[in-house]
C-alpha angles and dihedrals in degrees: 000000000000120000123232131193127216110205116190120200120185115186094333098312108117119209124217111272126231125198124236129189118234130166094239148343093278092056091048090051092050091051091045091057091051093046093046091052093050094045095047090048087062090059083081101186097322095106109105135191110277094034127113129203123190142170117202123197116208131180127242089280090052092250111150116252106163140005127199108195132182118188125184116211126180110223094196 
């Protein structure tokens, strides 16, 4: 089963990545959406305008496959 890596980057500070086995890219994407939702929920009001949060999914060779990105922008 191929290995995928979820790399979280909050405001330019990368976290250590950990590999997970999934049957295919679609399964890795599904899990990434669940993980991103849970992780962003833990931000709990601390996310401020000007900040960016992202989760990047890479394959077993660390080639990017997907990115989930949330950017806060003040309009005033």
